[in-house]
N, C-alpha and C positions, 0 to 999 in steps of 0.2 A: 630416597630411604636416608636415616641419618647412620651413618659409620662409624662412629666415635663414641659410642655408648656400649662398652664392653665386649666389642667384637674379637673373637679369639685370633682371627687371623691377622688383625691390625696389632691386638698386644703381641704376638708372636715377631711382627715385623720391627717393632719398635725395639724389642729386647732381643735381635738377632745374635747378640754377642755370647748370649747364655746357650748352651749346647746340651745342657743337661734335662733332669726332670721338670716338667712343667704341670701346671692347676688344669683342670677343665677350661676355666675360661682363657688359657693361655700364658698365665702370668708364671715366671721362674720360679720353681718350689726350691730355695735355698734351703739346705737339709738342715734338721733340727740342730744337729750336732754343731753346726757352724754359729748358729744362734747362741746356742750354750756357751761356746768358747767367747764369743764377743760379750756376753754378758759379765765376763770377768775382766776385761779391758778398759782403757781410760779412753775417754774421747780424744784427746791430743793423739796418742798413738794411734788410732783409727784413723784420725783424720790426714797424718801425714803421707802416707802411702796414696792416698786420693790425689792431694795436691800437687805432690811429684808428677803424678801420670797427667795432670792436666784438668781434674775435677776441683773447679776453682770455687764453683758454688753449689756447694754441698751441704753448707750449714747455715742454720738461721738460731740466733741466741735471745730473740726479741718476744719470746712467749711465757705465759704463765703455767703454771702447773697445778694439778688437782693434787699430787701428792709430791712436794717440793724433793725429798729424798730418794723418791722411788726410780729407779731405772727401768726403761722399756726397751725392749728389743724386739723388733718383729718384722713381719714381711708386709710392704705396703699394698693398700687397695685405694688407688687415688681416683679423686673427682674434682671437677670443676663447675663452678656456677658463676652466673652473671645477672644481672639485674632482671627482672619479669618484662617479656614484652608479649602481648597477645597470641601473634601468630606463632612466635617460636616456643611459647608455654603448650599451644595447642597441638604443634608439631611434635614435641617431645614425650607428651603424654599419649598420645597416639600410638608412639612408637613404643612406650613403655608398655600400654597396654597389648600391644602387639605380640610382646616378648613374654607375657604373661606375669608382668611385673605390678603388684598393687601397693597403692597408699601413694605417699609423697616420694619426691626423688631422694631424699635423703635416707629413707626406709629401704629403696631399692638397694643401695648400697650396701646398707647394714644386713639385708636378707641376704646378700651373695657370700657374707665372711664366712671364714673356716678356722680352725684353732691356728694360733700364733699370728694372725692378722691384725695390722693396725690401718684403720682408717686415715688416709690423709686428704684433707678437704681444703681447697681453696674457696672461701666465700668472700673474696675480695677486700677482706676486713671490715667486712659486713658484723655489726653485734646486734644493733637494734632492730628487729625483725630478723635476725641471721644466725640465731642459735641453732646451731646443727642438731645439738642432743642436749637431752634433759636426763632424768632420772628413769624414765624407761628406756630410752634406746642405750644408754649405757648399759642397763641391766641386760637388752638384748646382747650388746656386744661383749659384755662377759660371758655370756652363755655360749657363744659361739666361738670366741677366740680363745676363752680361759684364762689367759694370760696377756692379751694385747693391748688395744686401748684405741688410742687417737689422737692425731695432730689437725686442729683446726685453726686457719686462718682467719678467724670469724670469732662468734659468739657461742656459749652456753647457757644453760639455764638449770635449776633444781639442783643447786651446788651442794646443800646440806645431804639431799638423798644420794648424789653422786658420790660423795666422800665416804658414805657407809659401805658401799661397793668395793670388797676385796681384791687385792691384785689387779688392780685395773688402772691404768694410767691415762690421762689426757693433758694435753698441751694446747692451749687456745689463748686468744687474744683479749677477750673479756667477757663480764657477765651482764645478761639482762633478762628480765622475766617475760619479755616476749618470745612469741613462738616463732618459726622459720615462717616468712612469708615474702613475698614480693622478690622471688628471687626463680631461676631454673635452672638446671643441670645442662651443661652442654659437653661435659667430658666425663666419662666413666673408664675407667683404668686406660688413660693416657697420660700423658706429660701433663705435670700441674706444676705451679707455683707455691710454695709458702714464703714470704718476704723475700729475702735474697736468694733463697734456694730451689733446686728444682727436684723434683722426684718422680721416677718412672714406676709405672706397676712391677710388683715384686721387688723393687730396690729393699734392702733392710733397712728399717727406720731404728736409729739408736739415739736414744734422749736420755741424756744425764740433767743434771743441776744446772749445767753450762747452756745447754740448748739441745737443739734435734740436726743430727749430721743424718746424711741419706745415702747409703752406700749401694753404688749399681750393682746388682746382682752378680756380673762377671769379675767383680772386682773383689768380691768378699775372700776368696781363697788367698789372693796376693797380700790384703790387707792383714788378713789372721799371720800369714807366713813373716811378713817384715815386721810385725807388731812382735812375733815370739822372736825372730832374730834380736831384736832391741832386747829384750828379757834375758836371753841367753847370754849376749854379750856384757850385760849389767850384771850377772851373777856371778860370769868367770874374772869380770874386771874386778869389782870389788874384793874379790877373794885375792887375785894378786896384789893388788894395791895393800891390803893387810899383811901379806907375806912379804911385801917389800920386791918381788919378783919383776915387777913391771914398773915403769914411772907413772905419773899420771899423765904427761906428755903423750906417753904411748898408749895408755887405755882410752885418752880423748880424741886419739887420730882419727881421722874418717878413713884412711885406708890403713887396716891393720897388716903386719909383714905376716910372710908365710909361717914363721916360725909360731908367732902368736896365734894364729888360726889353728895349726895343728897342735897346740896345746890347749886350746880352748875345745876342740874336738874330743882330745883324751879327757880332758877334765868331764866333759859332758856324759861322757860314757861311764866316767868310774864313781863321780858325785850323784847321789840319790836326788839332787836339785835338779840334774841336767836331764831325768827320765824323759820330761813330756819334748825335750828339744833335740833329742837324737835324730830324727828324721830331717832335720833341716836340711837344705841344699845351699852349701857356701861356695860352689863353684865361681859365682861371680865374685864373690869378695876374693877368693884364691887368684882366678885373672886379672884383677886389679893389683893384688900384691905382687904377682909376676911382671908388672907394667904394660899390661893390654890398655890401651887408650880408650877404647869404646867403653869396657868395664869401668875403669877409673872415672871417666864421664859419667856414667851411670850411677856410681857410687857417691860421687861428688854432689849430684842433685839432690840426694837427700838431707844434705844440709842446708838448701834453700840459699845455697852464697851464689 
């Protein structure tokens, strides 16, 4: 029996650092509220906390986009394909039939989607006879995900039809009129590769004009928290510079003084612009301000120096 095609226990094992709610297939169910917060953030501020924590292969920029200016944020459903081989194709087909899956392998994946999902498909850069979706399957993605989409390291077809579908985004490598042929799926909700990036089932797909970033599910809260800290410090810092209370050297310093941190917290409590940042935890920054070596080291890492 094949054990790498949408097996719940394997998905849970691969994503064991996620301790919260899961989908029936085992994928981490990152809360909708976090997806909404991420839609208001930039790729660079989301990328930085991941890089600092050692996630250096999460971004791929060499992709085309169905709607160039449209951002896409959703939960990954992953799949991996290889060139067709008769005995492998027979085994995979038998396995899918046993699971009650109908049609072709790409249809199996799309039939599993739910609201907020994004298909992440490694077609090994196959465009000719490698078109993972066209007009019909994109319509199906829209119906199932509402505002999700797809990231395809391979081809698409029926682009004119696809562009007429609203609130859907597709990132892809190329376009060809041929259908999907001569390939077979060997991974479904397992680790997959999109160019230089690695994606796991349940990762948050964050796609902008710059490219696609895959955020590990267990890192989403950290990413949001660190990005919000940067926003809060910018709001306070700009205001202090306007009023000539602190110098640019002080505001640009990696480690702020305790006086600055306490004044910032007071500012955030009193200024309406600080409302969304009032629950942030500044204990690490305060430890660094007091000279704690471990805290100083952690703060310094954020500068990538």
